[in-house]
C-alpha positions as CSV (number, residue, x, y, z in Angstrom):
1,X,18.5,-42.5,-48.2
2,X,21.7,-40.8,-48.1
3,X,23.7,-39.2,-45.0
4,X,22.9,-36.0,-46.0
5,X,18.9,-36.4,-46.2
6,X,19.1,-38.2,-43.1
7,X,21.0,-35.1,-41.3
8,X,18.1,-32.8,-42.5
9,X,15.4,-35.1,-41.4
10,X,16.7,-35.4,-38.1
11,X,17.0,-31.8,-37.9
12,X,13.1,-31.2,-39.1
13,X,12.3,-33.5,-36.3
14,X,14.0,-31.8,-33.6
15,X,12.6,-28.2,-34.4
16,X,9.1,-29.8,-34.2
17,X,9.7,-31.6,-31.4
18,X,11.3,-28.5,-29.5
19,X,8.3,-26.1,-30.9
20,X,5.7,-28.7,-29.4
21,X,7.3,-29.0,-26.2
22,X,7.8,-25.4,-25.5
23,X,11.4,-25.1,-26.0
24,X,12.9,-22.2,-27.4
25,X,14.4,-22.2,-30.9
26,X,17.1,-19.7,-32.2
27,X,15.2,-16.0,-32.9
28,X,11.9,-17.5,-31.2
29,X,10.4,-15.8,-28.5
30,X,7.9,-18.0,-26.3
31,X,4.3,-16.0,-26.0
32,X,3.3,-18.6,-23.0
33,X,2.3,-16.8,-20.3
34,X,4.2,-18.3,-17.7
35,X,7.4,-17.3,-19.3
36,X,6.8,-13.8,-18.5
37,X,8.8,-13.0,-15.5
38,X,7.0,-9.9,-13.5
39,X,9.4,-7.2,-12.1
40,X,8.8,-4.7,-9.4
41,X,7.8,-1.1,-10.6
42,X,11.5,1.3,-10.5
43,X,10.3,2.6,-7.2
44,X,10.1,-0.7,-5.3
45,X,13.0,-2.7,-6.6
46,X,14.4,-4.3,-3.6
47,X,11.6,-4.6,-1.6
48,X,9.1,-7.6,-0.7
49,X,5.8,-5.9,-1.6
50,X,5.1,-2.7,-3.8
51,X,1.6,-0.6,-3.3
52,X,2.4,1.2,-7.2
53,X,0.5,-0.5,-9.9
54,X,3.2,0.4,-12.4
55,X,3.0,0.1,-16.1
56,X,2.9,-3.8,-16.7
57,X,0.4,-5.1,-14.3
58,X,-1.6,-7.6,-16.1
59,X,-4.8,-6.2,-15.9
60,X,-6.6,-7.8,-18.6
61,X,-5.3,-11.5,-17.7
62,X,-6.8,-10.7,-13.9
63,X,-10.1,-9.5,-14.9
64,X,-10.2,-12.6,-17.2
65,X,-9.4,-14.7,-14.3
66,X,-11.9,-13.2,-12.3
67,X,-14.8,-13.9,-15.0
68,X,-13.2,-17.5,-15.3
69,X,-13.1,-18.5,-11.4
70,X,-15.8,-15.8,-9.8
71,X,-14.7,-14.8,-6.2
72,X,-17.8,-13.0,-5.4
73,X,-21.3,-13.1,-7.2
74,X,-22.9,-10.0,-5.5
75,X,-22.6,-6.5,-7.1
76,X,-20.8,-5.0,-4.4
77,X,-17.4,-6.7,-5.0
78,X,-15.4,-8.3,-2.2
79,X,-12.4,-6.9,-0.1
80,X,-10.1,-8.9,1.8
81,X,-6.6,-7.9,3.5
82,X,-5.1,-6.6,6.6
83,X,-6.2,-3.4,8.3
84,X,-5.1,-1.4,11.6
85,X,-7.9,-1.8,14.3
86,X,-7.9,2.0,15.1
87,X,-7.2,3.3,11.4
88,X,-4.6,5.8,11.4
89,X,-4.6,6.8,14.8
90,X,-1.5,4.9,16.0
91,X,1.6,5.9,14.6
92,X,3.8,4.0,17.2
93,X,4.7,5.5,20.3
94,X,6.7,8.6,21.3
95,X,9.8,6.8,21.9
96,X,9.5,4.7,18.7
97,X,7.6,6.6,16.0
98,X,6.4,4.6,13.0
99,X,5.7,5.5,9.6
100,X,2.3,5.0,8.2
101,X,2.4,5.7,4.7
102,X,-0.1,3.3,3.6
103,X,-3.5,2.6,5.2
104,X,-6.0,0.4,3.3
105,X,-4.5,0.3,0.0
106,X,-3.9,-2.3,-2.4
107,X,-0.7,-4.0,-2.8
108,X,-0.1,-4.9,-6.6
109,X,3.2,-7.1,-6.4
110,X,4.7,-9.3,-3.7
111,X,7.8,-11.1,-3.7
112,X,7.2,-14.5,-2.8
113,X,8.9,-17.1,-0.3
114,X,10.9,-18.6,-3.4
115,X,11.8,-15.3,-4.4
116,X,9.4,-14.8,-7.3
117,X,7.6,-11.6,-8.3
118,X,4.2,-12.2,-8.2
119,X,1.2,-10.0,-9.4
120,X,-1.5,-9.6,-6.7
121,X,-5.1,-10.1,-7.9
122,X,-6.6,-6.6,-7.7
123,X,-9.8,-5.6,-9.3
124,X,-11.7,-2.5,-8.3
125,X,-15.4,-3.3,-7.3
126,X,-14.9,-7.0,-8.0
127,X,-12.1,-8.1,-5.7
128,X,-9.7,-5.9,-3.8
129,X,-6.8,-6.8,-1.4
130,X,-6.2,-3.9,0.9
131,X,-3.3,-3.4,3.3
132,X,-2.3,-1.1,5.8
133,X,1.6,-1.3,6.7
134,X,3.7,0.3,9.5
135,X,7.3,0.4,10.2
136,X,9.9,1.9,12.8
137,X,10.9,5.3,11.6
138,X,14.2,4.7,13.3
139,X,14.7,0.8,13.9
140,X,17.5,-0.6,16.5
141,X,18.9,0.7,19.8
142,X,17.5,4.2,20.7
143,X,20.4,6.7,20.3
144,X,18.5,9.8,20.5
145,X,16.6,11.9,23.1
146,X,13.0,11.0,23.1
147,X,9.9,12.5,25.3
148,X,10.4,9.9,27.7
149,X,14.3,9.4,27.5
150,X,17.4,11.3,27.4
151,X,20.8,10.0,26.5
152,X,21.8,11.0,29.7
153,X,19.2,9.6,31.7
154,X,20.3,7.0,34.4
155,X,17.4,4.7,33.0
156,X,19.3,4.3,29.6
157,X,22.4,3.0,31.5
158,X,20.1,-0.2,33.3
159,X,18.1,-0.7,30.2
160,X,18.8,-1.4,26.6
161,X,15.7,0.3,24.6
162,X,15.0,-0.8,21.1
163,X,12.5,0.2,18.4
164,X,11.5,-3.1,16.8
165,X,9.3,-3.4,13.3
166,X,6.7,-6.3,13.7
167,X,5.9,-8.2,10.4
168,X,2.9,-10.7,9.7
169,X,2.9,-13.4,7.1
170,X,-0.2,-12.1,5.6
171,X,-2.2,-14.1,3.0
172,X,-2.1,-12.5,-0.6
173,X,-4.4,-14.2,-3.7
174,X,-2.0,-13.7,-6.8
175,X,-1.1,-15.0,-10.1
176,X,0.4,-18.4,-10.4
177,X,0.8,-21.1,-13.3
178,X,-0.6,-24.7,-13.1
179,X,-0.1,-27.1,-15.3
180,X,1.1,-24.1,-17.9
181,X,-2.3,-22.4,-17.3
182,X,-2.6,-19.2,-15.5
183,X,-4.7,-19.5,-12.0
184,X,-4.7,-18.0,-8.6
185,X,-3.1,-19.0,-5.6
186,X,-2.6,-17.9,-2.1
187,X,0.9,-16.9,-1.0
188,X,3.0,-15.0,1.5
189,X,5.5,-12.3,0.8
190,X,9.0,-12.9,1.7
191,X,9.7,-11.8,5.1
192,X,6.4,-10.9,5.8
193,X,4.7,-7.5,5.7
194,X,5.4,-4.9,8.4
195,X,2.7,-3.7,10.6
196,X,3.5,-2.4,13.9
197,X,6.5,-0.4,15.6
198,X,6.9,-1.5,19.4
199,X,9.4,-0.1,21.8
200,X,11.4,-3.2,23.5
201,X,13.1,-3.0,27.0
202,X,15.6,-5.3,28.1
203,X,17.7,-5.1,31.2
204,X,21.4,-4.3,30.8
205,X,23.5,-7.2,32.9
206,X,26.6,-5.6,33.0
207,X,25.4,-3.2,35.3
208,X,26.7,-3.3,39.0
C-alpha cells in the first residue's frame, strides 16, 4: 500500500472516530441535547433568574422528562417553591419600600452557581415551581426623607440607616445532563433569590 492510500485510510478512521465520540467535524452541527446552550430571554439578560418563558423554553423536553420521571401521580398536579407568608400585603416598610412585582409566579430560567443558564422544570397542572420575590426599591443608605426620618433629623446624625435586600438559596428543579442524557437536578440560582427588604440601623461611632 502506498503512502497516499495510507493517508486516506487514516483520515477516514479519524472522521469515523470523531463522529462516534461526538466531536464536531467541519460543517457538522451536533444535535445532542447537551450541546444546547440556553440563553436568558432578552428582558432577563444579566439577571440570575427570569419569570419570562421566552420563545426557546424546551417545553417538549420538559413534558417528556415528566413522563419518564413522574413526580406526582395524582390528577391535581404538584406545586412547590417559595411564597410570602402574608401574600402581597407586605411591601417592605415606609422607610425601605420594596418591589413586589412577582407573587407566586413560575420562574422559567435561572443562572446556576457555575454560571450556566438552566431551564426550570415548569408544567401547568403537572409540576409547577412558583416563587415570590421582593427587593428594595432604594437599596443602600437612606439619603432621602421618609415618613419616619428627615435628612435634617438628629437621629440620622447618630445612626446609619440602610435598606438591605435579603437573598435566599431556594431550590430549583432544572434541566441537567447525566451521562449525556437529559435529566432533572436540584440546583440554586447564583447569588440567591431576593425575598425581603429590611431596614438596618447601626450606630455611628464617630459622634461625640
